Each structure stands twice: as C-alpha cells, then as structure tokens.
C-alpha positions in Angstrom: 258.3 51.2 242.9 260.7 53.3 241.4 264.6 52.1 239.7 267.3 53.9 241.4 271.0 53.9 240.1 273.3 52.7 242.7 277.3 52.0 242.5 279.8 50.8 244.1 282.4 53.7 242.9 283.7 54.6 246.4 284.2 51.3 247.4 286.2 50.2 244.4 288.2 53.4 244.8 289.5 52.5 248.2 290.3 48.9 246.7 292.5 50.2 244.2 293.6 53.5 245.8 292.5 55.8 243.6 291.2 59.0 245.0 288.4 61.1 243.4 290.5 63.4 241.0 292.9 60.4 240.1 289.2 58.5 239.1 288.3 61.4 237.4 291.2 61.9 235.2 291.1 58.1 234.3 287.2 58.5 233.0 287.6 61.6 231.3 285.4 63.9 234.2 285.5 66.5 236.5 286.3 65.2 240.1 282.8 66.8 241.2 281.4 64.5 238.5 282.9 61.4 240.4 281.7 62.9 243.9 278.0 63.8 242.7 277.8 60.1 241.0 279.5 58.3 244.6 276.7 60.4 246.5 273.5 59.2 243.9 273.2 62.8 242.8 274.0 62.6 239.3 273.4 59.4 237.1 276.0 59.2 234.5 275.4 58.8 230.8 275.9 54.8 229.0 279.6 56.0 228.0 280.8 57.7 231.5 279.9 54.7 233.2 281.3 52.0 230.8 284.4 53.9 231.1 284.3 54.2 235.0 283.6 50.5 234.7 286.9 49.7 233.0 289.0 52.2 234.7 288.0 49.5 237.3 288.5 46.4 235.4 284.8 45.5 236.4 282.0 44.6 233.9 279.5 47.4 234.2 276.8 45.2 236.4 279.3 44.9 239.3 280.1 48.9 239.7 276.1 49.9 238.8 273.1 48.2 239.4 269.2 49.4 239.0 267.6 48.9 242.5 263.8 49.1 243.6 263.1 51.6 246.0 259.7 52.7 247.6 258.3 56.4 246.4 
C-alpha cells in the first residue's frame, strides 16, 4: 500500500466561486501550480497547503488528506 495526497481544491473553488487564476493569487502561487495540485500531479509544500486551506477558511485536513492506494 502507498499513501497518496488527495485534495478538494476544485470542489472548494466551485463552492466559493473562485477560478484557478484567482486561487493562485490568493495562495501566492502560479495558476499552473493550482492546476497541477488539483490533478494530483504535484504535491504542495506544507506552507502552500496551509495557505490554500486558509484561503478557504478550512482546516488543512478538510482540504488535503492522505489516502491509501494499492501499488
């Protein structure tokens, strides 16, 4: 079993009516970074993950979670 970081970025952005560009500005990263995180192709640093959670006014665990997957 391996652990994979899953996220709710797309869902939370839709809830708050924020596009990727706006989210990137609020989190201090590029739009491409937001896109890569949403697709699971990039694991953000702890600092970036915490900034994103703060933008949504959510605990970190409500935005990002570790999920076990079979290898």
